[in-house]
C-alpha positions in Angstrom: 8.6 -15.9 3.6 6.4 -17.2 0.8 2.7 -16.5 1.3 0.2 -18.3 -1.0 -1.7 -16.3 -3.6 -5.4 -16.8 -3.0 -7.5 -18.4 -5.7 -9.8 -15.3 -5.7 -8.0 -11.9 -5.3 -10.4 -9.4 -3.7 -10.3 -5.7 -4.8 -8.7 -3.2 -2.5 -12.0 -2.0 -1.2 -12.9 -5.5 0.1 -9.7 -6.1 2.2 -10.9 -4.2 5.3 -8.0 -2.5 7.2 -4.7 -3.5 5.7 -1.4 -3.9 7.7 1.9 -4.2 5.8 4.8 -6.2 7.3 7.8 -4.6 5.7 6.0 -1.4 4.6 9.2 0.5 3.9 10.2 -1.6 0.9 9.8 -0.3 -2.6 7.1 -2.8 -3.5 4.9 -2.6 -0.3 5.2 1.2 0.1 3.9 1.7 -3.4 0.8 -0.5 -2.7 0.2 1.2 0.6 0.3 4.6 -1.1 -2.4 3.5 -3.6 -4.6 2.1 -0.9 -4.3 5.2 1.2 -5.3 7.2 -1.9 -8.4 5.1 -2.2 -9.4 5.6 1.4 -8.3 2.3 2.8 -7.1 2.3 6.5 -3.4 1.4 6.3 -0.9 0.5 9.0 2.5 -1.1 8.8 5.9 -1.8 10.3 9.5 -2.1 9.2 12.7 -3.2 10.8 14.6 -0.2 9.2 13.7 3.4 9.8 13.8 5.5 6.6 12.4 8.6 5.0 9.8 6.3 3.4 8.2 5.5 6.8 8.1 9.3 7.5 6.4 9.9 4.2 3.8 7.2 4.7 3.0 8.6 8.1 2.5 12.0 6.5 0.2 10.4 3.9 -2.1 9.0 6.7 -0.6 5.5 7.5 0.0 4.3 11.0 3.6 3.2 10.7 5.8 1.5 13.4 9.6 1.2 13.5 10.2 -2.4 14.6 8.0 -5.5 14.6 5.7 -6.4 17.4 2.5 -8.5 17.6 0.8 -5.6 19.3 0.9 -3.7 16.0 -2.0 -6.0 14.8 -4.2 -5.3 17.9 -6.6 -3.1 15.9 -7.2 -5.8 13.2 -10.2 -8.1 13.2 -12.1 -10.5 11.0 -12.2 -9.3 7.4 -8.9 -7.3 7.7 -5.7 -8.1 5.9 -2.0 -8.5 6.5 0.4 -8.1 3.5 3.8 -9.7 4.0 7.0 -8.8 2.2 9.1 -11.7 0.8 12.0 -10.3 2.8 10.2 -11.1 6.1 10.9 -14.4 7.8 8.2 -16.8 9.2 9.4 -16.1 12.7 8.4 -12.4 12.5 6.1 -11.7 15.5 3.5 -10.0 13.4 3.4 -12.9 11.0 3.2 -15.4 13.9 0.3 -13.3 15.3 -1.5 -13.1 12.0 -1.3 -16.8 11.6 -2.5 -17.5 15.1 -5.5 -15.3 14.6 -6.3 -16.6 11.2 -6.1 -13.2 9.6 -6.2 -12.9 5.8 -2.5 -13.0 4.6 -1.5 -11.8 1.2 1.9 -11.7 -0.6 2.9 -8.5 -2.3 1.8 -9.8 -5.7 -1.8 -10.4 -4.6 -1.9 -7.0 -2.9 -0.7 -5.3 -6.1 -3.3 -7.2 -8.1 -5.9 -6.0 -5.7 -5.2 -2.3 -6.5 -5.0 -3.1 -10.2 -8.6 -4.3 -10.3 -10.8 -2.3 -12.7 -7.9 -0.8 -14.6 -6.2 -1.7 -17.9 -2.8 -2.9 -16.7 0.5 -2.3 -18.4 3.1 -4.6 -16.8 6.8 -4.0 -17.3 9.0 -7.2 -16.8 12.6 -8.2 -17.5 15.7 -9.2 -15.7 17.1 -5.6 -15.9 15.7 -2.2 -16.5 12.2 -2.7 -15.2 12.2 0.3 -12.8 13.7 2.7 -15.4 11.4 1.5 -18.2 8.4 1.7 -16.0 9.4 5.2 -14.9 10.0 6.3 -18.5 6.6 4.9 -19.6 4.9 6.7 -16.7 6.6 10.0 -17.7 5.6 9.5 -21.3 2.0 8.7 -20.6 1.7 11.6 -18.2 2.9 14.0 -20.9 0.5 12.4 -23.4 -2.4 13.2 -21.0 -3.2 9.6 -20.0 -2.8 10.3 -16.2 -2.1 6.6 -15.3 -2.1 5.1 -11.9 1.4 3.7 -11.4 3.5 1.5 -9.0 7.3 1.6 -9.6 10.1 -0.1 -7.8 11.8 3.2 -7.1 11.0 6.8 -6.5 10.7 8.9 -9.6 13.0 11.9 -9.1 10.4 14.2 -10.8 7.6 13.3 -8.5 9.5 12.1 -5.4 7.3 9.0 -5.1 7.1 5.4 -6.4 3.3 5.4 -6.8 0.3 7.6 -7.4 -3.4 7.3 -8.2 -4.3 8.7 -11.6 -7.7 9.5 -13.1 -7.1 7.5 -16.4 -7.9 3.9 -17.2 -4.3 2.7 -17.3 -2.3 1.2 -14.5 1.4 1.0 -15.1 3.3 -1.4 -12.9 6.7 -2.9 -12.6 6.2 -6.6 -12.7 8.8 -8.5 -10.6 9.8 -11.9 -11.6 12.1 -12.6 -8.6 9.4 -14.5 -6.7 7.0 -15.2 -9.5 4.9 -12.1 -8.7 4.5 -11.3 -12.4 2.5 -14.5 -12.9 -0.3 -13.2 -10.7 -1.2 -10.2 -12.9 -3.4 -10.1 -16.0 -2.1 -7.2 -18.1 -3.6 -5.7 -21.2 -0.1 -4.9 -22.3 3.3 -6.2 -21.3 6.9 -5.1 -21.9 9.8 -7.5 -21.6 13.2 -5.7 -21.5 15.4 -8.8 -21.4 15.6 -12.3 -20.0 19.0 -13.3 -18.5 19.4 -15.8 -15.7 18.9 -14.4 -12.2 17.1 -15.2 -9.0 18.1 -18.9 -9.3 17.6 -19.1 -5.5 13.9 -19.0 -6.4 13.8 -20.6 -9.8 16.5 -23.3 -9.5 17.7 -23.3 -13.1 18.2 -21.0 -16.0 15.7 -23.0 -17.9 13.0 -22.6 -15.3 13.7 -18.9 -15.1 13.3 -18.5 -18.8 10.2 -20.6 -18.9 8.6 -18.3 -16.4 8.6 -15.5 -19.0 6.8 -17.8 -21.4 4.2 -18.3 -18.7 4.1 -14.5 -18.3 2.9 -14.3 -21.9 0.0 -16.6 -21.0 -1.1 -14.0 -18.4 -1.6 -11.3 -21.1 -5.2 -10.7 -22.0 -6.2 -12.4 -25.3 -5.2 -10.2 -28.2 -3.2 -7.9 -25.9 0.0 -6.1 -26.6 3.6 -7.4 -26.0 6.7 -5.3 -26.5 10.0 -7.2 -26.6 13.5 -5.7 -26.7 15.0 -8.1 -29.3 18.6 -6.9 -29.0 18.5 -9.2 -26.0 18.5 -12.9 -27.0 16.3 -14.0 -24.1 13.6 -11.5 -25.0 13.9 -12.1 -28.7 13.2 -15.8 -28.1 9.8 -14.8 -26.7 8.7 -13.3 -30.0 7.5 -16.5 -31.7 5.7 -17.6 -28.5 3.9 -14.3 -28.3 2.8 -14.4 -31.9 1.6 -18.0 -31.5 -0.6 -16.8 -28.7 -2.3 -14.3 -30.9 -0.7 -11.3 -29.1 0.1 -8.0 -30.8 3.9 -8.3 -30.8 6.1 -5.3 -31.2 9.9 -5.8 -31.4 12.3 -3.0 -30.5 16.0 -2.4 -30.5 18.9 -1.3 -32.6 18.6 -4.4 -34.7 17.5 -4.0 -38.3 14.8 -6.6 -37.6 13.2 -4.5 -34.9 9.8 -3.0 -35.7 10.6 0.1 -33.7 14.3 0.9 -34.0 16.8 3.2 -32.5 19.6 4.5 -34.7 22.3 7.2 -34.7 23.0 6.8 -31.0 25.0 9.6 -29.5 26.2 9.7 -25.9 27.4 13.1 -24.6 28.0 13.6 -21.0 24.9 12.8 -19.1 22.6 12.7 -22.2 21.8 10.0 -24.7 20.1 10.8 -28.1 18.8 8.6 -30.8 16.5 8.7 -33.9 13.4 6.5 -33.9 12.1 4.5 -36.9 8.7 2.8 -36.8 8.3 0.1 -39.4 10.9 2.0 -41.5 9.3 5.4 -41.1 11.4 8.0 -39.3 9.6 9.7 -36.4 12.2 12.0 -35.0 15.0 12.3 -32.5 14.8 11.7 -28.8 17.3 13.2 -26.3 17.3 11.6 -22.9 18.6 13.3 -19.7 20.1 10.0 -18.6 23.3 8.3 -19.9 23.9 4.9 -21.3 22.9 2.5 -24.1 20.8 0.4 -21.8 18.7 3.4 -21.0 18.1 4.1 -24.7 16.6 0.6 -25.0 14.5 1.2 -22.0 13.2 4.4 -23.4 12.6 2.8 -26.8 10.5 0.0 -25.2 8.4 2.6 -23.3 8.0 4.7 -26.5 6.9 1.7 -28.5 4.4 0.7 -25.9 2.9 4.2 -25.8 2.7 4.4 -29.6 0.8 1.1 -29.8 -1.5 2.1 -27.1 -2.5 5.0 -29.4 -0.6 8.0 -28.1 1.2 10.5 -30.3 5.0 10.4 -30.8 5.6 14.1 -30.0 3.7 13.8 -26.7 5.5 10.7 -25.7 8.8 12.1 -26.7 8.2 15.2 -24.5 7.6 12.9 -21.5 10.8 10.8 -22.2 12.9 13.9 -22.6 11.5 15.3 -19.3 12.4 12.1 -17.4 15.1 12.8 -14.9 15.5 9.2 -13.6 14.5 7.1 -10.6 16.3 7.0 -7.4 19.2 4.6 -7.3 19.4 4.3 -11.1 22.6 6.2 -12.0 21.4 8.8 -9.6 23.6 11.9 -9.4 24.1 12.6 -5.7 26.2 15.8 -6.2 29.6 17.2 -7.2 32.4 18.3 -4.8 36.1 19.0 -5.2 35.6 18.5 -9.0 34.3 14.9 -8.4 30.9 13.7 -9.5 29.2 11.2 -7.2 26.6 8.7 -8.4 24.7 5.9 -6.9 23.0 3.0 -8.7 21.2 -0.3 -7.9 23.1 -2.5 -10.3 23.8 -5.9 -8.8 23.8 -8.3 -11.8 26.9 -8.5 -14.1 24.9 -7.1 -17.1 23.6 -4.2 -15.0 27.1 -3.4 -13.7 28.4 -3.4 -17.3 25.6 -1.1 -18.5 26.1 1.4 -15.7 29.8 1.5 -16.2 29.3 2.3 -19.8 27.1 5.2 -18.8 29.7 6.3 -16.2 32.4 6.4 -18.8 30.2 8.6 -20.9 29.7 11.0 -18.0 33.3 11.0 -16.8 34.8 11.7 -20.2 38.6 12.0 -19.6 38.2 11.4 -15.9 38.6 8.1 -14.1 35.7 5.9 -12.8 36.0 4.8 -9.2 33.5 2.1 -8.0 32.4 0.8 -4.7 30.4 -2.4 -5.2 28.4 -4.4 -2.7 27.4 -7.9 -3.9 23.8 -8.8 -3.2 22.7 -12.2 -2.0 25.0 -15.1 -1.1 23.4 -17.3 -3.8 23.9 -14.8 -6.6 27.5 -14.1 -5.6 28.3 -17.8 -5.4 27.0 -18.2 -9.0 28.0 -14.9 -10.6 30.8 -13.5 -8.5 33.4 -14.1 -11.2 31.2 -12.4 -13.8 30.6 -9.5 -11.4 34.3 -9.0 -11.1 34.8 -9.2 -14.8 32.2 -6.5 -15.4 33.9 -4.3 -12.8 37.1 -4.3 -14.8 35.6 -1.5 -16.9 36.3 0.9 -14.0 39.7 2.4 -13.0 39.6 1.8 -9.3 37.3 -0.8 -7.6 36.4 -1.3 -3.9 34.4 -4.5 -3.2 32.4 -4.7 0.1 31.2 -7.9 1.6 27.9 -9.5 0.6 24.7 -7.9 1.6 22.7 -10.6 3.4 19.1 -10.3 2.1 16.8 -13.3 2.8 19.8 -15.6 3.3 22.4 -16.6 5.9 26.1 -15.9 5.6 28.5 -18.3 4.0 32.1 -17.9 5.1 33.2 -19.1 1.7 31.2 -16.5 -0.2 32.5 -13.0 0.5 33.4 -9.9 -1.4 36.8 -11.4 -2.0 35.2 -13.8 -4.5 34.3 -10.8 -6.6 37.5 -8.7 -6.0 39.7 -11.6 -7.0 38.0 -11.7 -10.4 38.4 -8.0 -11.3 40.9 -7.8 -14.2 42.8 -4.7 -13.0 46.2 -4.3 -11.5 46.4 -5.5 -7.9 46.7 -1.9 -6.5 43.5 -0.8 -8.2 41.3 -3.5 -6.6 40.5 -3.6 -2.9 38.3 -5.9 -0.9 37.1 -3.8 2.1 34.9 -5.8 4.6 34.5 -2.6 6.8 31.8 -0.6 5.0 32.4 2.4 7.3 35.9 2.7 5.9 34.7 3.0 2.3 33.7 6.6 2.0 37.0 7.9 3.3 38.8 5.5 0.9 36.8 6.7 -2.1 37.4 10.3 -1.1 41.1 9.8 -0.8 41.4 8.1 -4.2 39.2 10.6 -6.1 40.8 13.5 -8.1 39.2 16.4 -9.9 37.5 15.1 -13.0 36.8 11.7 -11.6 33.5 10.0 -11.1 32.7 8.0 -8.0 29.9 5.4 -8.3 28.4 3.2 -5.5 26.8 0.1 -6.9 24.6 -2.6 -5.4 21.1 -3.5 -4.3 21.9 -3.4 -0.5 22.7 -0.6 1.8 25.8 0.6 -0.1 23.6 3.5 -1.2 24.2 5.2 2.2 27.9 5.5 1.4 27.6 7.8 -1.6 26.4 10.8 0.5 29.1 10.2 3.1 31.8 10.2 0.4 30.3 13.3 -1.0 30.4 15.0 2.4 34.1 14.2 2.8 34.8 15.6 -0.7 33.0 18.8 0.3 35.1 19.0 3.4 38.2 18.7 1.2 36.8 21.4 -1.1 36.3 23.7 1.8 39.9 23.2 3.0 41.3 23.7 -0.4 38.9 26.4 -1.4 
């Protein structure tokens, strides 16, 4: 459902009691946490029970499993209902809110409400937003900035996706999928990359790319923009940013980058690189997360922190302490000599990046992947590219499409992806029965292998199941 952004966005303290429809999602749960921290009365509901709902209850929210109009009975004039984009117009709580003429806000406006009064740093891009935002938060915390933050995934170090800080900065993941990033007015912005995605919302690649130019217009006059110029889409924004009078910092491995990473070394689950700022060597950073794409994320976070006035050594300490965010190459455990990871990658470029990281971790071992395509529209457009990217693995299991926001299409299934994987036929399987996948992965895995579940849907629940089966095997063989 699309809810209009009001012309005037009130601050969080002016919204009255706030009810979140879809409170368990990464975006709404973060906003709810910040409102709770500020003393706002928060309630919400979600169609899927989860540890997030339990955590929000513990933090003081009244949270319901399931949707019912009665959940809005306590609201009155001056109160607010925030609606997730994943919620349909037929949702009984949405129907009730409309019937009672309650204030309705989309996620973007609710996040802007909690940003009010802070200097916002918005992290945008097709890929890497969550990790880059998490890295920047970790770096700023180490530098003593104590920012407020809202991230699209739980930081493994803090166990949460949002926290109220005492400093003046508000660090936020700025999502472009539904145009949310065009609602904010950041003091500083980071763009990791621009590559066609979410065409169900934007229609064309040109419209999607143009939205990032519009995002530059949202940055405060004279504000800061950090662009990862190794990506052609982000590099194309540099001239537009300078033309708008924005302080423009380019980062990457490229010789043209203002803040450059060199001497990259990938060893197991670590990545190290040296940093040069306008030709001056600053030192070496060693991350506890693997992969070239994470190096670029860290470099963007570092460059942003440096231009905001923080010291390299402090920022480096925060980057090196960063242990990742949930569902971004998250290590779930090891059993029977097999490492099990889970990651959110759902776009061909993200799949390729995580498989490069998986190769680094696996070393001489094989990489076994279970991939769940996300969105019918994305799979229709990019299924062949997804399959091609999965060819970097040794064994691939493709599930059927996760139906978020869309209806099923019998012509768009996991087979569309599986048929495009450039591996021998016996190494690629289309498995529509998700419940069969953990046992299949466990049966294929040998000591030294790495098992990776990939996708933005509910494939994440399969990694612990596969790990459990591997532990049972370890017990039998032990």
